[in-house]
N, C-alpha and C positions, 0 to 999 in steps of 0.2 A: 567786637569781641567782649564777652562778659568779663568783668573783673572778678578774680578769685583771690582769696588769701587764706592761709592756714595759720591758726593761732593755737598754741599749746596752753591749756588751762589746767590749773592745779587746785586740788582740794585736799581735805585733811584725812583724819583717821578712818580706817575701815571698821565695820562692825560685824559683817557676816560674809560667808562664802557659800556659793551655790555650786554643787558638784554635778557633773554629768551633762554639761551642755555639748551640743554638736557644733563643729566648726566647718564652714564651707569656705574653701579657698577660691577666690575669684580671679586673681591674676596679679601681674606686676606691671607698674606703670612708671616710666620716666617723666612723662608730661602730666603735670598736675591738672592742667586745663582739660585734657582729654578725659582724665579720670572724673573730673567734675561733671562734664557733659554726660558721661555714661551713667553716673549716679542719678542725674536728673531724669533720665529716661525710665528709671525703675517704676513699675506699676504693679500692684497697688503701692502707694507711697510708704505704707508701714514697713516694708522691707528695707527701706533706707535706714531705718533706726537701728537695724542689727549690724550695720557695717562698721568695721574697725580698720584703720589704716596704720601700718607700722612703717616709719620712715627709716631707712638704713642704706648707707652707701649711695645716697642720691637717688634711691629708688623707692617707690611706694608699693608696699606689699598689702594687698587688699583682702580682707577676710570678712566673713559674716558669722556671728555667733548666735545660734538658735537654742533657746531653752524650751524644748518641746519634745514630743514623741517623734519617732522616725517618719511617720506619715507627714507631719508638719514640716519636717526638715526636707523631705523629698519634694514637697510642694514649693518650698522656698528655693530649692535648687533649680526647679523648672523655671521659676521667675528670673533668677539670676542668669541662667544660661541663655535666655533670650537676649541679654545684653553682653554678658561676659562668657564668651563661647567656651573657654577652657575651665569653667568653674567645676569643682568636684567636692564631694564630702570627704573630709579627712578620715583616715582609717581609725583614728583614736579620738575618744571623747576627751574634752579638756576641762579645766577648772575655770569657772566663770566667777570673777570677783564682782560683787554687787556694789560695794562701796570700798574703794581702794585707797590705801595710803598713798599720797602723792599721785593721785589719779591723773592720767593724761587723757585729754579729749581732743578730738579733731573737729574744729568748727569750719564748715564750708559755707560761704556766703555768696549769694548772687541775687539779681533782681527777682528771681523766681524761687530760689531755695535758700532756706536758712535752717540749719539743724546742727545738733551736737551729737556725736557718737562716742561711745566709750571704747577705750583700748583695754584689751584683756591680755593675760599672760600668753606668751608664744611657746609652742612646743619646743623642747630641747632636741637638737639634732646630734646624733652620734655617728660619726663618719664610718667607724669600723662596722657598726651594725648594718649600715646602708650599703657598704661597698665591698666588704671582705669577700674574697673568692668570686667576685663578679667582674664582668666585662662591660665597660661603658664607652660612650662615644662623645668626645669633648668637642664643643663648638664655641666660638667666640660670639658674644652678643653684639659687640661694637664692630664697626667696619675697620678691622685691623688689616692694614694693607698686605702684610706677609702671611696672614692667616685667612683671608677672605675665601670662602668656599672650601676651606680645608677642614677635614674631620680627623681627629686623632683617636685611635683606638687605645684604650688603657685596660690591661688585664691585671687585676689585683690578686696576685698569688700570695702564698704564705710568706715568702721571703723577699721577692722582688716584684717590681711592677714592670710588665712587658708593655712597651710604648712604641707605637709606630704611626706614621701618617698614612691615611688611606688615599691621599692624592695620587700617589704612585705605589706600586707593590714593593715597598721597602721591607727589609728584614727587621723584625722587632728588636729593640735594644732593651737591655735590662737596666732598670733605674732603681736606686736605693730609695726607699720611702718608709714612712711610718704614719700611723694615725694618732691624733691627739685631740680628744673631745670632738668638736665639730670641724676640725681641720685635717688636711692631708699635707704632709711635708715631703718634698721631692728634692733630690740633688742631681742635677744634670749638667755635664760639662763644667763643673766647678761653680755652678750658679744655684743658689737656694731658692726654691719655689714653695709657696704656701697657697693652698686653695682652701677657702673657708666657706662652708655651707651656710647660705642665707635663708633658703626656703626650699620646700619640696613641692613637686607636682606629680601627677600620675605618670607622666612621660619622662620627666627630667628633674634634676636638681639645679637650683640657682646657686652660683658660687661667685666669690670675689677672689681674684688672684693677687698675690704679692710677690715681687721679685726682689730678692735681697732686702726684704723688709719694707719695700715701698709698694703702695697700692698700684696695680697695673691695669687689669681688665675685669670685665664681668663675663662669666662663663656659664655654659650649660653642660651638664653631664646627662646625656640621653641614655636610656636603658635599652633602646633598640636602634639598630643602624637605619632602619626604615624611617623612623621618626626624625633622626638626625639629618638624613638626606632631605626629607620634606622641609625641615626648617631651613637648611642651606638654600634650597630652591626658592624660598620665600624672600630671601635677602636681596 
C-alpha cells in the first residue's frame, strides 16, 4: 500500500483577490488513502491542481475551484464525475484568494504523485435559510446500533419541529427548536441536541450532532425520502 501523508504549509501576506470562481463539490471522505487513490486517477492531470481539501470533524471535504467560464467548469465537472460520482457545481460563485494570509495547502505525496493544492474560503451555511418550513429525512452516517436503517422525518414549522421515526408509523411529536447560524438546537426528553451543518450536497446536508455539548454522530439531512431510503439500502 502506498504511503500517504498530509502536511499543512503556511505562507505570509496576501496581495490580491480574484472574484467569481466556480466551485465543484466532489464528496466527503473519512479514509485519506481512498481519497489519495481517487485523486491519482484524475486525467488530464491538470485537474488535480484545482482540488482543495478541508479537514473538519475527522472528515475530508473535497472541492475543486475553477477560475474560468461556465463551459470550462462543465468540462471539469465531466472529468471529476468519472471518479467522484456525486460531484456537482455549487449554486453560488465563491471568492478565490490567490495569495492568502496564513494560506493552508494540502500536500499529498506518493511514489507517483506529488503536488500542492490551495485551500480557499468555504461558503457560509445558514441553517434557517436551508431548512425553514421544510421537511427533511435524517440518517446516521455511522453504524449506530439503535439507529441502523432508521430514517427520522423532521418537519420544521414556524413554532415547533414535528419529529417522528419512519421505522414504524408513529405519531409525530412536537419538539422545541431554534436556528442559530449554521446550527439547529433541539430539546427532547430533557436532553439538548445540537446539529451543525458541515457541508451541502444536491441531495443532502452533512451535519455533526452534539448531545449535551459532547460530539456524538455524523448525520445526513436528505431533502427527499426516496434518496434517504436509497442511502439506507446502501449501508
